[in-house]
C-alpha positions in Angstrom: 28.5 -143.1 -97.5 25.8 -141.5 -95.5 26.4 -143.6 -92.3 30.1 -142.7 -92.6 29.2 -138.9 -92.6 26.7 -139.4 -89.8 29.2 -141.4 -87.8 31.7 -138.6 -88.2 29.5 -135.7 -87.4 27.5 -137.5 -84.7 24.0 -136.9 -86.3 22.7 -136.0 -89.7 24.4 -133.0 -91.5 21.2 -130.9 -91.2 20.7 -131.3 -87.5 24.5 -130.7 -86.8 24.1 -127.5 -88.8 21.3 -126.5 -86.9 22.9 -127.1 -83.6 26.0 -125.2 -84.6 24.0 -122.3 -85.8 22.3 -122.1 -82.3 25.4 -122.6 -80.4 27.2 -119.8 -82.5 24.4 -117.4 -81.9 24.5 -118.1 -78.1 28.3 -117.8 -77.9 28.3 -114.7 -80.0 25.7 -113.1 -77.7 27.6 -113.9 -74.6 30.8 -112.7 -76.1 29.2 -109.4 -77.1 27.8 -109.1 -73.5 31.4 -109.5 -72.2 32.8 -107.2 -74.8 34.9 -109.9 -76.5 35.6 -109.8 -80.2 37.5 -112.3 -82.3 40.2 -109.8 -83.2 40.8 -109.0 -79.5 41.1 -112.7 -78.7 43.6 -113.1 -81.6 45.7 -110.1 -80.7 45.7 -111.4 -77.0 47.0 -114.7 -78.2 49.6 -113.1 -80.3 50.8 -110.8 -77.4 50.9 -113.8 -75.1 53.2 -115.8 -77.6 55.5 -112.6 -78.1 55.8 -111.9 -74.4 56.6 -115.6 -73.7 59.2 -115.5 -76.5 60.7 -112.3 -75.1 60.7 -113.5 -71.5 62.0 -116.9 -72.6 65.2 -115.2 -73.9 65.5 -112.8 -71.2 65.5 -115.9 -68.8 68.2 -117.5 -70.9 70.3 -114.4 -70.7 69.9 -114.5 -66.8 70.9 -118.1 -66.8 74.1 -117.2 -68.6 74.6 -114.5 -66.0 74.2 -116.9 -63.2 76.5 -119.3 -64.9 79.3 -116.8 -65.1 78.8 -115.7 -61.5 78.9 -119.3 -60.2 81.9 -120.3 -62.5 83.8 -117.3 -60.9 83.7 -119.3 -57.6 83.4 -122.9 -58.5 86.1 -123.1 -61.1 88.9 -121.7 -59.0 87.8 -123.9 -56.1 87.8 -126.9 -58.4 91.2 -126.3 -59.7 92.4 -125.7 -56.2 90.9 -128.9 -54.8 92.6 -130.8 -57.8 96.0 -129.2 -57.2 95.8 -130.1 -53.4 94.7 -133.7 -54.1 97.2 -134.1 -56.9 100.2 -133.8 -54.4 99.1 -136.9 -52.7 
């Protein structure tokens, strides 16, 4: 059982815990220097997803506009070409 846990963690649980504590303090210190806080990061991710969602639907709306604009020209030309080739 111990070998399985060590294999999964990559080292003994105590050494992994100490490494994680040291790394957490270092990252926390750097984040504090740059003025980054966990809630700011979460809000930024949330705002990114919301903006992406809204812009995606706005793009779909523009795609529909482009479809209608193109269809105004393409469909009558298609019908005209089919009518002209039908007589032959």
